[in-house]
C-alpha positions as CSV (number, residue, x, y, z in Angstrom):
1,M,59.7,97.8,104.0
2,A,61.6,96.9,101.0
3,V,64.5,98.1,98.9
4,A,64.8,97.5,95.0
5,R,68.2,98.3,93.5
6,F,68.7,99.0,89.8
7,D,71.9,98.7,87.3
8,K,70.9,101.6,85.0
9,E,69.4,104.7,85.5
10,L,65.9,105.3,85.7
11,S,64.1,107.5,83.2
12,K,61.8,110.1,84.5
13,D,59.0,108.8,82.6
14,K,60.0,105.5,84.5
15,V,60.1,106.7,87.5
16,S,56.8,108.2,87.3
17,E,55.4,105.1,85.8
18,I,56.5,103.3,88.6
19,Q,55.2,105.5,91.2
20,A,51.7,105.6,89.3
21,Y,51.4,101.7,89.5
22,Y,52.6,101.2,92.9
23,E,49.7,104.3,94.1
24,E,47.1,102.9,92.2
25,E,47.9,99.4,93.3
26,Y,48.7,99.7,96.7
27,G,47.6,103.3,97.9
28,N,51.5,104.7,98.5
29,T,53.9,106.3,96.8
30,P,57.1,105.0,97.1
31,N,61.0,107.1,97.3
32,V,62.5,106.4,94.2
33,S,66.0,108.1,93.7
34,T,68.4,107.8,91.1
35,V,72.3,108.0,91.8
36,S,74.5,108.1,88.3
37,P,78.1,107.1,88.6
38,V,79.0,110.7,88.5
39,V,77.4,111.3,91.5
40,G,78.5,108.4,93.5
41,Q,82.1,109.4,92.6
42,E,81.5,112.8,93.6
43,L,79.9,111.6,97.0
44,A,83.1,109.4,97.8
45,K,85.8,112.4,96.4
46,N,83.6,114.5,99.0
47,A,83.6,111.9,102.2
48,A,87.2,111.7,101.4
49,L,88.0,114.9,101.8
50,A,85.8,115.8,104.7
51,V,87.8,113.3,106.3
52,L,91.1,114.3,105.3
53,Y,90.1,117.8,106.2
54,A,88.9,116.9,109.5
55,S,92.1,114.7,109.8
56,I,94.3,117.9,109.8
57,G,92.8,120.3,112.0
58,I,93.1,117.3,114.5
59,I,96.9,116.8,113.9
60,I,97.7,120.7,114.1
61,Y,95.4,121.1,117.4
62,V,96.8,117.6,119.1
63,T,100.2,118.7,118.0
64,I,99.9,122.0,119.8
65,R,97.9,120.4,122.7
66,F,100.2,117.6,123.2
67,E,102.9,116.1,120.9
68,I,103.2,114.2,117.1
69,F,103.0,111.1,118.5
70,F,100.2,111.5,120.3
71,A,98.3,113.1,117.4
72,L,99.7,110.6,114.5
73,T,98.0,107.7,116.8
74,A,94.6,109.5,116.9
75,I,94.8,110.0,113.8
76,I,95.6,106.2,112.9
77,A,92.4,105.3,115.8
78,L,90.4,107.9,113.3
79,L,90.9,106.1,109.9
80,H,90.0,102.7,111.6
81,D,86.7,104.0,112.9
82,A,85.8,105.8,108.9
83,F,87.4,102.4,107.3
84,F,85.1,100.4,109.8
85,I,81.9,102.1,108.7
86,I,82.9,102.4,105.2
87,A,83.6,99.1,104.9
88,L,80.2,97.7,106.8
89,F,78.0,99.6,104.8
90,S,79.8,98.4,101.2
91,I,79.5,94.7,103.0
92,T,76.0,94.8,104.1
93,R,75.4,96.9,100.5
94,L,73.3,99.6,102.4
95,E,72.9,103.2,100.6
96,F,75.6,105.2,100.8
97,D,74.8,108.9,100.9
98,V,75.3,112.5,102.3
99,T,73.9,111.5,106.0
100,I,76.8,108.8,106.1
101,I,79.0,111.2,105.8
102,A,77.6,113.1,108.5
103,A,77.6,110.0,110.5
104,I,81.4,109.8,110.1
105,L,82.2,113.4,110.5
106,T,80.5,112.8,113.9
107,I,82.0,109.8,115.0
108,V,85.4,111.4,113.9
109,G,84.7,114.3,116.9
110,Y,83.5,111.9,119.5
111,S,86.2,109.4,119.0
112,V,88.9,112.1,119.6
113,N,87.1,113.5,122.3
114,D,87.3,110.1,123.7
115,T,91.0,109.3,122.5
116,I,92.2,113.1,123.8
117,V,91.1,112.7,127.5
118,T,92.7,109.5,127.8
119,F,95.9,111.3,126.0
120,D,95.7,113.9,129.0
121,R,95.4,111.5,131.7
122,I,98.6,110.1,130.3
123,R,100.3,113.2,130.1
124,E,99.2,113.7,134.0
125,N,100.3,110.6,135.2
126,L,103.4,111.0,133.1
127,K,104.0,114.8,134.8
128,Q,103.5,113.2,138.0
129,K,106.3,110.5,137.5
130,K,108.4,113.3,136.3
131,K,110.8,111.3,134.8
132,V,110.2,107.9,132.4
133,K,113.0,105.5,131.4
134,S,112.1,102.3,130.8
135,F,109.8,100.9,128.1
136,K,108.4,98.9,131.7
137,E,107.5,101.9,133.5
138,L,106.0,104.1,130.4
139,A,103.6,100.8,129.9
140,K,102.5,100.6,133.5
141,I,101.3,104.8,133.3
142,V,99.8,103.9,130.1
143,N,98.1,100.9,131.5
144,D,97.1,103.3,134.4
145,S,96.0,105.8,132.8
146,L,93.8,103.6,130.7
147,M,92.2,101.8,134.1
148,Q,91.4,105.4,135.3
149,T,89.3,106.6,132.6
150,L,87.7,103.5,131.7
151,T,84.9,103.5,133.6
152,R,84.1,107.1,132.1
153,S,84.5,105.7,128.6
154,I,82.4,103.3,129.2
155,N,79.3,105.3,130.9
156,T,79.5,107.8,128.0
157,V,79.4,105.4,125.1
158,L,76.4,103.3,126.5
159,T,74.3,107.0,127.2
160,V,75.5,108.2,123.6
161,I,74.2,104.0,122.0
162,F,71.1,104.3,124.1
163,A,69.9,107.7,122.3
164,A,71.4,106.1,119.2
165,V,69.2,102.9,119.3
166,M,66.6,104.5,120.1
167,L,67.0,106.9,116.9
168,L,67.2,103.7,115.0
169,F,64.2,102.0,116.3
170,F,61.6,105.2,116.7
171,G,63.5,107.6,114.3
172,A,62.0,108.4,110.3
173,S,62.9,106.0,107.7
174,S,65.4,108.6,106.2
175,I,67.7,108.8,108.8
176,T,67.7,104.8,109.5
177,N,71.3,104.4,107.7
178,F,72.6,107.3,109.7
179,S,71.2,106.1,112.8
180,F,73.0,102.6,111.9
181,A,76.0,104.0,110.9
182,L,76.0,106.4,114.3
183,V,76.0,103.3,116.6
184,I,78.7,101.0,114.7
185,G,80.8,104.2,115.1
186,L,80.4,104.6,118.7
187,L,81.1,101.2,119.2
188,A,83.9,101.4,116.7
189,G,85.4,104.7,118.3
190,T,85.4,103.5,121.9
191,Y,87.2,100.0,120.6
192,S,89.9,102.5,118.9
193,S,90.4,104.8,121.8
194,L,90.8,102.0,124.5
195,F,92.8,99.5,122.1
196,I,94.9,101.1,119.4
197,A,95.4,105.0,120.3
198,S,97.1,104.9,123.2
199,Q,99.0,101.0,122.5
200,L,100.0,102.9,119.2
201,W,102.0,105.5,121.2
202,L,103.2,103.5,123.6
203,I,104.8,101.3,121.4
204,W,105.7,104.3,119.0
205,R,107.2,106.6,122.0
206,G,108.3,103.6,124.3
207,R,110.7,102.5,120.8
208,N,113.8,105.0,122.3
209,I,112.9,105.5,125.7
210,K,116.4,104.7,126.4
211,E,117.6,107.2,124.3
212,K,114.9,109.9,124.9
213,P,113.7,109.5,128.3
214,I,110.6,111.6,129.1
215,N,111.8,114.0,131.6
216,Y,109.0,116.8,133.0
217,V,110.4,119.7,134.5
218,K,107.9,122.2,136.7
219,K,108.7,125.7,135.2
220,K,110.2,128.5,137.9
221,K,108.4,131.5,138.4
222,V,110.0,134.7,137.7
223,D,109.5,137.2,140.4
224,G,109.5,140.8,139.5
225,P,108.1,142.7,136.4
226,Q,108.1,140.7,132.9
227,V,109.1,142.4,130.2
């Protein structure tokens, strides 16, 4: 398998000439696709908008479900994953098409799910502690939460990566780049969930922990009819 790139857009007649030549010489018609600068700019714009809209939705959901500090650190971790894939494709000069956008959004969904699991464990441990008023206590809770979810995160990513690797080696050539982006994105997503999101939240929330300690008070149940 080989890939050739041209710095100029080929005309329809030239594409037909190339395909006819390879069909005659080798009995196989190559796949020739042309992407103009306008199409490339539109593709980059759609990729940026897709990640932006997904990030806004995640911020709203995580803020309602948890708090704004969790939401912002989760988004930073997701941007790390998307940037990692884009940077890798830029360095390797692989073709960036619509399937890569799908791979990025897939990784965003997977990564935020893994991050939310860790955040949920942090919140549960904070509830058990009830009151946290020092950075050291908060750091221990975050570390314990990461250790409690570490096995689950590793087992999950290994299972998904195995399926993605099989897709990379045995899948159709048209989804090779998608499978490659998926494998790399899964590794980057797991790394960001374990070593970026929780640590950023710890630094951000622990900065003013002495002035604003975390205090979970169990709500009392009110007996009698509710109005």
